[in-house]
C-alpha positions, 0 to 999 in steps of 0.5 A: 307702254309698247305693249299698250300701243301694240294692242291698238286697232290697226287701220289702213293709215296706221297699222301694226307694221308701224309699231316698233317694240324696243326689247330690254335696254334698247330704248335707253340706247335709242333715246339716252337723253330721256333717261340722263338728260343729255349725252353731253358732259352733264349726262356722262357725269350723271351715270356716276350719280346714278350708281352713287345714289344707289349707295346713298339709298343704302346709307339712308336705310342705315346700312352703309357708312362709306362710299369710295368713288374712283376715276381710273385710267381710261376714264373708267369709274369705280364705285364701292360701298359697304352696304348690304350688297344687291340681293343675288337670289332668284327674283320671283316675277322673272325667275332671274337673279335679283342682280341681273334684274336690277341691271337689265330691267327698267323700273326694277329695284327695291324701291317700289314695294316699301320693303327695301327702302322707306326713302330713296332718291332712285324712285324711278328704278332705272339708274343701274340699268341705264348706266349698264345700257350706256356703258361699253362694259360694266362689271358688278361685284356683290359681297353678300352671304360670305361670298363674292358674286360677279356679273359682267355686261357690255352695252346692256347685254350679259357677257358673264352670268352671275358666278362666285369668284371668292369668299368675303368677311364683309358686305357691299357692292362694287361697280366698275364701268366704262361709258360707251363712246358711241353714246356720249359727246365726250367720255372724259370725266372731270374730277371737280364736277364729281368732287362737288357732287360727292361733297354735297352728298357728304354734307347731306348725310351727316357722318357718312364718309365719301372718298373720291380719288382720281387715279389718272396719270398726271391728274392724281388727287383725292379727298375723304369727305365726312361732315358730322355737322351735316347741312350746318357745315354745308351752309358754313361752306357756302358762306366761306367767302362771305361775311356772315352777319351772325355767328351761328347757323340756324338749324331747324328739323322736324318730321311727320310720319316717315317724312323728315325735313331739316333746314339750315341757314345763315345771313351774310352781308351779300345782296344775293340769295342762295337757296339750295334744296334737296329731296332724298339727297337729290338736288332739286334746282327748280325747287318744289314744294319744300322750297315754297314752304320755306319761303312762305313761312320765313316771310311770315315769321319775320313779318310777325316778329317785326310787328310784335317788336313794333319794328314793322308798323301798320301794313309796312310788311317786308316781301319774301325777296327782302327777307331772303336778301343775303341768305344762304340756306340748305333745305333737305327733305327725305320722304317716301314715294317722292314725286319728281318731275322727270328722270333727272329729278329737277323739282319736287311735287309732293304737296304734303311736304310743303305743310311739314316745312311750313309748320317746322319753320313757323314753330321753331324759327319763331321760338329761335327769334324769341330766344336770340333777340340779337340775331333776330334784330340783325335779320330784321334790320337786313330785311328792312334795309332790303325793303328800303333799297327795293323802294329806292330801286323802283324810284330809280327805275322810274327815273331812268324810264323818264330820262332814257325811255327804258321799256318805251322802245327808245334805244340807247345812243350807244346801240347800233341796231341791226335790221332783222327783228326776229330775235332768233336771228339777231345777235348783239356784240357788247364791245368795250371802247369807242375804237373797238366799237367803231371797227365792229360797226364798220365790219359787221353784217348790219342785217343781223348784227347789232353793236353796243359800245360800253366805255370805262369800267362798269359797276361790280354788281356783287357789291351793289343793290338794284337801285345802284344798277338802274342809276348806273350809266354803264348798265342801263343802256345794256338793260334797255338794248336787251329789252328783258328788264332785270331781277324779278321783272326779268321777262325772257320773252322780250329778249331782242337778241338770242346771241349776246356776245361779249367781245373784249380784248384778250388781256387782263383788262378784257378778262375783267370786263368779261367777268363784270358782265358775266357777274351782272348776267348771273345775278340779274339776268340768269335765264340768259345763261341758263338758256344758252344765249350768252357767248364770249367772242374769241379774238386772235392773239397773233398776226403772222405774215410772209410777204403778202400772205397773212394768217392769225393765231388764237393761242401760242401753240397755234402760232407755232404750228402756223409759223411752221406751216408758213415756212413750208419746210424752209427754216430760213424764211422769215415769218413776221409775228405781231401780237394784237394789242386790242380789238381797236387796232384791228381793221374792220375787215380783220375784225370781221374775218377773225371774230365776227364772221359766223363762217370763221369765228370762234364763240364760247357759249357760257354755261351754268352747270352748277349754280352753287359753284357759280355763286361761290366763284362770283362771290370770291372773284368779285366780293370783299374777301381778298384772302379768299380771292388770293387763294382761289387765284393761286389754286387755279392759276395753272388753268389760266391758259385754258380758262373758258368762260 
């Protein structure tokens, strides 16, 4: 691209002097977000995925059976595989070793000409070189031809040329790297994030062993992951905290040419849909043609079966939403020349894969339903119940519109609105209880801060359908105030506030209220979280007084530090320390200064880094399975002090 731009005809306004040509990997370091999505924690972990994806490609080609991933001291990453090893001979186009080309040249690799890999996740050919460019240092060892070759780099530049360091009796590639702190907001790796990704890869590649370990002092943990049942076991894992409606996981698979598709799914008593898709083992959170094909074919087959068995009569069809209520499904396709949208591969665009998936679901699922009438009856009854509930939700919604003015511009009585009308400048505090709401209303800046008072325990939407939500007197004021509607009718363009702040007490009840609200947002208004509009306020825990001087603390550690500061080295000075019992006992000016003033407050933005983890967590915390909830609490209790919603 730079060469083409450089050939543009010069003009007085725009000449060759305005063109900058970035050599080698300079472009990556100049604009890292273009290659790894961001320089936040997600981008940091993406570096590991890129190297692991190369090893996965070897597994897809049938040459790798084990991958080891380690987090070493200093947040150094080590990835080792027993594949063929990156070629080390001279690459004809460049006259350099293939190893050097792979790690220093963008869009280089064995994935373009068809000779190296038939299917691959790393089709952009930038993975290894981008990781190299964004690492403080990187060393790669290749076991190949009976010898061990090594090459070292720093921020993309070669520090040690390829050389032999020993002999070997096996093949494979080992990469060690340390992310460059100049490039990232943080260089601290989270074991659970990597563990989740490695578990996905093990599920998607039946029989492949992936070992992950954390070797950092005080954080030691490890697990060896291998699932011979492949995506069938993946679905069972997704449903582990739910109550399946049928025992077996339905599995479908088929191929066309070099393209292969496999689908596994199971229904539970949940009211929510969890559909996870992958293309060449790359998660596609925005879906694509493989998801579209599955959804349309599933709806068609269920309706055809219902009509054939006379459960569905006339034009009384069930919708796609009805058919997918309570489903947990994994779709995995592997295809040559996969077309992803962007380097971070969010969506699959190959049109022909839709045809393959539709054909396989049409044929195999129809046969399955004929051969398993008991399971077919359960699935159809689930869809019919969802259909009736959807109609009930429509009637409930109309009833609410008539009674409350929902979507008519009439705001709920419990809302104290702000004066500003530009959503990007507006924020709404969701406050539990009239007492706390009263303090917030008096203490707020009414120009841009709105207050919505909630009262009592709100509905747990994990255990309710949409019709119950519209009939719930705790939730419809919130729906009306935000203006977006919910579920399939959600429209983020109608959002009235781009900061939605949950302000609850810093105690168990407050945590429960936050969790109930977050469950509602996740299930019915997820784009609010995905766009970063949802926050949790951080009220202080303690008030410290010395005479007329007062300060507040947000944690035990901060309380002790401030107490020492207020003593000013005099241990005999008495510091009065009181714990805030709730927001309602704060004076309006205290609430403003500690929790609502944009200049001094602390807010936690609610993020959605992994929909699978979030779905499971909400199902465990708010679902019916008491034993799963107890195990989750016991396993995570040690993190309670630092729990960040």
